[in-house]
Structure formats: structure tokens, C-alpha cells
C-alpha positions in Angstrom: -49.2 23.3 88.7 -45.7 24.0 90.1 -43.9 21.3 92.0 -43.1 21.8 95.7 -39.5 21.1 96.5 -38.8 18.8 99.5 -36.0 18.6 102.0 -35.3 17.3 105.5 -34.5 19.2 108.6 -32.6 17.9 111.7 -30.3 15.1 112.6 -30.7 11.4 111.5 -30.3 8.8 114.2 -26.7 7.5 114.4 -26.6 3.9 113.3 -25.5 1.3 115.9 -22.8 0.1 113.6 -21.3 3.6 113.4 -21.3 3.9 117.2 -19.5 0.5 117.4 -16.9 1.5 114.8 -16.4 5.2 115.0 -13.9 5.6 112.1 -13.8 8.2 109.4 -14.7 5.5 106.8 -17.7 4.4 108.8 -18.9 8.0 109.1 -18.5 8.4 105.3 -20.5 5.1 104.8 -23.2 6.2 107.1 -23.5 9.6 105.3 -23.8 7.8 102.0 -26.6 5.7 103.4 -28.4 8.8 104.6 -28.1 10.5 101.2 -29.1 7.4 99.4 -32.2 7.0 101.6 -33.3 10.6 100.8 -32.7 10.1 97.1 -34.8 6.9 97.0 -37.6 8.8 98.8 -37.5 11.5 96.1 -36.2 14.3 98.3 -35.1 17.3 96.2 -32.6 18.9 98.5 -30.7 16.2 100.3 -28.5 16.7 103.4 -25.8 14.7 105.2 -28.1 14.0 108.2 -25.8 16.0 110.5 -23.9 12.8 111.3 -20.7 14.9 111.6 -22.0 16.9 114.6 
């Protein structure tokens, strides 16, 4: 049976620590957390969680 590929759609919630420290490095760190969370969940096509919007 063929495997169904998974992805996510939409924005992730912005973490409180990113709101408190809105730096470029904090945004990069938050994006890494989002991607890591998706990878751990087994998502096939990961996204950045639209944190840059």
C-alpha cells in the first residue's frame, strides 16, 4: 500500500519567549523548534510555521 505523505498548513502559535525577545536569533531558534517538532512527529513535508509573517 502506498504511503500517504503528511504536512501541516497554517501558522504555529508564536512562543511567549519570542514575543519577549523579538530578535533575529530568537526567530531562528523558534523556527528550529517548529521544524524539530514536525520532524519528531514524522511529518514528511515540514514548514517554518509561518513565524516570519
